[in-house]
C-alpha positions in Angstrom: 0.0 0.0 0.0 1.4 3.4 -0.9 0.7 4.7 2.5 2.9 6.0 5.3 0.3 5.6 8.0 1.3 2.5 9.9 0.1 1.8 13.4 0.9 -0.8 16.0 -1.5 -3.7 15.8 -1.9 -3.5 19.6 -3.1 0.1 19.3 -6.1 -0.9 17.2 -6.9 -4.4 18.2 -7.4 -6.5 21.4 -5.9 -10.0 21.0 -5.8 -12.9 23.4 -4.2 -16.3 23.2 -6.2 -19.4 24.1 -5.5 -21.3 27.3 -3.8 -24.7 27.5 -6.6 -27.0 28.3 -5.2 -30.5 29.2 -6.4 -33.8 27.8 -7.5 -34.8 31.2 -10.0 -32.0 31.2 -11.8 -33.1 28.0 -15.4 -34.3 28.3 -17.9 -35.7 25.9 -20.4 -32.9 26.5 -20.6 -29.4 27.8 -19.0 -26.5 26.0 -17.0 -27.2 22.8 -13.4 -26.3 22.6 -12.1 -24.4 19.6 -8.6 -25.5 18.3 -6.4 -25.3 15.2 -8.1 -28.3 13.6 -11.4 -26.2 13.5 -9.8 -23.6 11.2 -10.3 -24.9 7.7 -9.8 -23.0 4.4 -10.4 -19.6 6.0 -13.5 -20.6 8.0 -14.4 -22.1 11.4 -15.6 -25.7 11.0 -16.6 -27.3 14.3 -17.3 -30.7 12.6 -13.5 -31.4 12.5 -13.1 -32.0 16.2 -15.2 -33.2 19.1 -13.6 -31.9 22.3 -15.5 -30.4 25.2 -15.0 -29.1 28.7 -17.5 -29.1 31.4 -19.9 -26.1 31.7 -18.5 -25.6 35.3 -15.0 -25.0 34.0 -16.1 -23.1 30.9 -18.2 -20.6 32.8 -15.8 -20.5 35.7 -12.1 -20.9 35.2 -12.2 -20.2 31.5 -15.0 -17.7 31.3 -12.6 -15.1 29.9 -11.9 -17.4 26.9 -15.5 -17.9 25.8 -16.0 -16.8 22.2 -18.4 -14.1 21.1 -20.2 -13.5 17.8 -17.8 -11.8 15.4 -14.6 -12.8 17.1 -11.8 -13.3 14.5 -9.7 -16.4 15.3 -6.3 -17.2 13.9 -3.9 -20.2 14.4 -0.8 -19.3 16.3 1.1 -22.6 16.0 1.2 -25.9 14.2 1.3 -24.8 10.6 3.7 -23.0 8.2 3.6 -19.2 7.9 2.6 -19.4 4.2 -0.6 -21.3 5.1 -1.9 -18.9 7.7 -4.5 -17.7 5.1 -6.3 -21.1 5.6 -6.1 -21.2 9.3 -8.4 -18.3 10.3 -12.1 -17.6 10.6 -14.9 -15.7 12.2 -17.2 -16.9 15.0 -20.9 -17.1 14.2 -23.7 -17.0 16.7 -24.8 -20.5 15.8 -21.4 -21.8 17.0 -21.9 -20.6 20.6 -21.2 -21.6 23.3 -17.6 -22.1 22.4 -14.4 -21.9 24.3 -10.9 -21.1 22.9 -8.1 -23.6 23.4 -4.4 -23.7 22.8 -2.7 -22.5 19.6 -5.4 -20.0 18.7 -5.6 -16.2 19.1 -8.7 -14.1 18.9 -8.9 -10.5 17.8 -11.4 -7.7 18.5 -11.4 -4.2 17.1 -10.9 -1.5 19.8 -12.6 1.3 17.9 -14.9 0.4 14.9 -14.7 3.9 13.6 -11.0 3.4 13.0 -10.7 -0.2 11.8 -12.9 -2.8 10.1 -12.0 -6.3 11.2 -12.2 -7.6 7.7 -9.6 -5.1 6.6 -7.3 -6.6 9.3 -8.3 -10.1 8.1 -7.1 -9.4 4.5 -3.9 -7.7 5.9 -3.0 -11.0 7.6 -3.0 -12.7 4.2 -0.5 -10.2 2.8 3.2 -10.6 2.2 3.9 -7.6 4.4 2.4 -9.4 7.5 4.0 -12.7 6.7 7.4 -11.2 6.3 7.0 -9.4 9.7 5.9 -12.7 11.3 8.7 -14.7 9.8 11.3 -12.2 11.1 9.9 -12.1 14.6 9.8 -15.9 14.9 13.5 -16.0 14.1 13.1 -16.9 10.5 11.5 -20.3 11.1 9.0 -21.6 8.6 7.0 -23.1 11.4 4.3 -20.9 12.8 4.7 -20.4 16.5 3.9 -16.9 17.8 1.9 -15.1 20.5 0.9 -11.7 21.9 4.6 -10.8 22.6 5.2 -11.0 18.8 2.0 -9.1 17.9 3.0 -6.3 20.2 6.0 -5.6 18.0 4.1 -5.6 14.7 2.6 -2.8 12.7 -0.1 -2.6 10.0 -1.1 0.0 7.4 -4.2 2.0 8.2 -6.4 4.2 6.0 -9.7 5.8 6.6 -12.7 3.6 7.5 -14.3 4.6 4.2 -11.3 3.6 2.2 -11.1 0.3 4.1 -14.7 -0.4 3.1 -13.9 0.2 -0.5 -10.9 -2.1 -0.4 -12.8 -4.8 1.4 -15.6 -4.6 -1.2 -13.1 -5.1 -4.1 -11.3 -8.0 -2.3 -14.6 -9.6 -1.2 -16.0 -9.5 -4.7 -12.8 -11.0 -6.2 -12.6 -13.7 -3.5 -16.3 -14.7 -4.2 -15.4 -15.2 -7.9 -12.4 -17.3 -6.9 -14.6 -19.5 -4.7 -17.3 -19.8 -7.4 -14.8 -20.9 -10.0 -13.3 -23.5 -7.6 -16.8 -24.9 -6.9 -17.4 -25.1 -10.6 -14.2 -27.0 -11.2 -14.9 -29.3 -8.3 -18.4 -30.0 -9.7 -17.0 -30.7 -13.2 -14.5 -33.1 -11.6 -17.3 -34.9 -9.8 -19.3 -35.2 -13.1 -16.3 -36.8 -14.9 -15.6 -39.1 -12.0 -19.2 -40.1 -11.7 -19.4 -40.9 -15.4 -16.1 -42.9 -15.2 -17.4 -44.9 -12.2 -20.8 -45.5 -13.9 -19.1 -46.8 -17.1 -16.1 -48.7 -15.7 -16.4 -49.4 -12.0 -19.6 -51.4 -11.8 -17.9 -54.7 -11.5 -18.6 -55.8 -15.1 -15.1 -54.9 -16.5 -12.1 -57.0 -15.9 -9.6 -55.6 -13.4 -6.0 -55.4 -14.4 -2.8 -54.1 -12.8 -1.8 -50.7 -14.2 1.4 -52.1 -15.6 -0.6 -54.3 -18.0 -2.0 -51.1 -19.6 1.4 -49.5 -20.2 4.3 -50.1 -22.5 6.6 -48.4 -20.0 6.5 -47.2 -16.4 9.6 -45.2 -15.3 10.5 -43.3 -12.2 12.3 -40.0 -12.2 16.1 -39.8 -11.7 16.9 -39.8 -8.0 18.9 -36.6 -8.2 17.9 -32.9 -7.9 17.9 -31.2 -11.3 20.3 -28.3 -11.9 17.8 -25.7 -13.0 18.7 -23.1 -15.7 17.3 -19.6 -16.3 16.3 -20.3 -19.9 12.7 -21.3 -20.6 13.7 -24.2 -22.8 13.4 -27.7 -21.3 10.6 -28.0 -18.7 11.4 -30.3 -15.8 8.1 -31.3 -14.4 7.8 -31.9 -10.7 5.0 -33.0 -8.3 4.1 -29.3 -7.7 3.3 -28.8 -11.4 1.0 -31.9 -11.7 -2.6 -31.2 -10.8 -5.7 -33.4 -11.2 -5.8 -33.8 -15.0 -3.7 -30.8 -16.0 -0.3 -29.1 -15.7 0.2 -25.9 -13.7 2.8 -23.9 -15.6 3.1 -21.1 -13.1 5.8 -22.7 -11.0 7.5 -24.7 -13.8 11.3 -24.8 -13.7 13.6 -25.5 -16.7 17.0 -27.2 -17.3 19.8 -26.8 -19.7 20.3 -29.0 -22.8 23.1 -30.8 -20.9 20.9 -31.5 -17.9 18.0 -32.5 -20.2 20.1 -35.2 -21.9 21.1 -36.6 -18.5 17.5 -36.7 -17.2 16.1 -38.5 -20.2 18.6 -41.4 -20.0 15.9 -43.7 -18.7 13.2 -42.5 -21.0 12.5 -39.5 -23.3 9.0 -38.2 -22.4 6.7 -37.5 -25.3 3.2 -36.2 -26.0 0.6 -38.6 -24.7 2.7 -39.9 -21.8 1.2 -39.5 -18.3 3.1 -38.0 -15.4 2.0 -39.1 -11.9 2.9 -37.5 -8.6 3.9 -40.1 -6.2 5.1 -38.1 -3.2 3.7 -35.2 -1.2 0.3 -34.5 -2.6 0.3 -37.8 -4.4 -2.2 -39.2 -6.8 -2.4 -36.3 -9.2 -1.7 -37.0 -12.9 -1.6 -35.2 -16.2 -1.1 -35.9 -19.9 2.0 -34.3 -21.5 1.0 -32.0 -24.4 2.8 -31.9 -27.7 5.4 -29.2 -28.5 7.7 -29.4 -25.5 11.0 -31.2 -24.5 9.9 -32.4 -21.1 12.1 -34.2 -18.7 11.2 -35.6 -15.2 12.0 -33.4 -12.3 11.5 -34.6 -8.7 9.1 -37.1 -7.1 7.2 -38.0 -10.3 7.0 -41.0 -12.5 6.0 -41.5 -16.2 3.5 -44.0 -17.6 3.4 -44.6 -21.3 0.1 -46.2 -22.3 0.0 -49.3 -24.5 -2.2 -47.9 -27.2 -3.3 -51.3 -28.3 -5.1 -51.6 -24.9 -6.0 -48.1 -23.8 -6.0 -44.4 -24.6 -4.0 -41.8 -22.7 -7.2 -40.1 -21.6 -8.7 -43.3 -20.2 -5.5 -44.2 -18.3 -5.3 -40.6 -16.9 -8.8 -40.8 -15.5 -8.2 -44.3 -14.1 -5.2 -42.9 -12.3 -7.0 -39.9 -10.8 -10.1 -41.9 -9.9 -11.1 -42.3 -6.3 -10.7 -46.0 -6.7 -6.9 -45.7 -7.4 -6.5 -42.9 -4.8 -7.8 -45.2 -2.1 -5.3 -47.9 -3.3 -2.6 -45.3 -3.0 -3.6 -44.4 0.5 -3.4 -48.0 1.5 0.1 -48.2 0.1 1.3 -44.9 1.7 4.3 -46.2 3.6 5.6 -43.0 5.2 3.8 -41.4 8.2 5.1 -37.8 7.7 5.1 -37.4 3.9 2.6 -39.1 1.7 4.5 -41.5 -0.6 3.9 -44.5 -2.9 6.5 -46.6 -4.5 6.7 -47.3 -8.2 6.1 -51.0 -7.7 2.9 -50.2 -5.9 1.7 -48.0 -8.7 2.4 -50.8 -11.2 0.0 -53.0 -9.2 -2.9 -50.6 -8.8 -6.0 -52.4 -10.1 -8.1 -50.7 -12.8 -10.8 -51.9 -15.2 -9.9 -52.6 -18.8 -12.9 -51.8 -21.0 -12.9 -52.1 -24.8 -11.3 -49.4 -26.8 -14.7 -48.4 -28.2 -16.0 -47.9 -24.6 -12.9 -45.9 -23.7 -13.5 -43.6 -26.7 -17.1 -43.0 -25.7 -15.8 -41.9 -22.3 -13.1 -39.7 -23.9 -15.7 -38.0 -26.0 -17.8 -37.2 -22.9 -14.6 -36.1 -21.0 -13.5 -33.8 -23.8 -16.8 -31.9 -23.7 -16.5 -31.5 -19.9 -12.8 -30.5 -20.3 -13.7 -27.6 -22.5 -16.0 -26.2 -19.8 -13.2 -27.0 -17.3 -10.6 -25.1 -19.3 -12.8 -22.0 -19.3 -13.5 -22.2 -15.6 -9.8 -22.8 -14.9 -8.8 -19.7 -17.0 -11.3 -17.6 -15.2 -10.0 -18.8 -11.9 -6.4 -18.0 -12.8 -7.5 -14.5 -14.0 -9.4 -13.9 -10.7 -6.5 -15.1 -8.6 -4.1 -12.8 -10.5 -6.5 -9.9 -9.9 -6.8 -10.7 -6.2 -3.0 -11.0 -5.8 -2.6 -7.7 -7.7 -5.1 -5.9 -5.4 -3.4 -7.4 -2.3 0.0 -6.1 -3.5 -1.5 -2.7 -4.3 -3.2 -2.2 -0.9 -0.8 -4.0 1.4 2.5 -4.1 -0.4 
């Protein structure tokens, strides 16, 4: 924000950290406890936990921590700084009675003629706030802060009228983003339902994935040496989404590095890349016109075109059926991961090529609508990011 008027957060907001209620105090009824698990995607969701304390303790020892309608709650530990956007939300009257618990901080505006709480909410999503927070928690990526840190922080402040205008613009853009995300989710559900209807009703013969492929190859187990030129894309797990490639974070390698990384297999159009670590289970078809190589934590599957199409194999790999098989094979507790040998043994149906083509025709129609919604989402997100940068720096 091109504005020199910065104020201490403590001058315009009251904030309070939740108490440390012990496990031995939990009950099965009484007043529900609010914790970090209840902060989901920017909202308070009380269905994600089932912890209570007795009414005697809630209205006695912890009466100063009882939530009120309009309280703004933010996580104070347990996640990364970059994810703080998701770990916040407002208390609604229907949620009461509700008591704060550990790792949460609530905020209340001291003077509503000076600050709108939603302006502060958007500020917490800004790079300016996150940079302050990271510095004050000694540069750690792990979120762990409290009132002592907030007392040292500042925020930009404009007139209450200007705040309202900014909030209106950001609210409108955020609603469009949420609408497009819902549209994309619904289109994904339609395709998955059609796939399940056609191929997962028990009539088709189940086969291991490796029988549908002419090649299945893991990425080289080395970190690529990335080059500045936009020449040879090295696709990683972070670029593989559910059915498409996200080019925004793509990294590239030199010709020499490219040659090294295609020693096992040279990716080509129609091949499928599958994320097997981190957010595993996403897959996408490689488009024509690029010299791809495999980056990190991905594998490549080349369809046997005498048995299946690329589009059919893609949807089989991103189906809920295969995702559940991947969950069962997840062999690391901290980072989701499946081995290449497990992916080869995933069971999928093998319908006739004619039936596969019928599904592909339906999928292509839906994909056109999906591409439009995805483009609109990207444009809305770009606008939101631009507004945030303009008003909060």
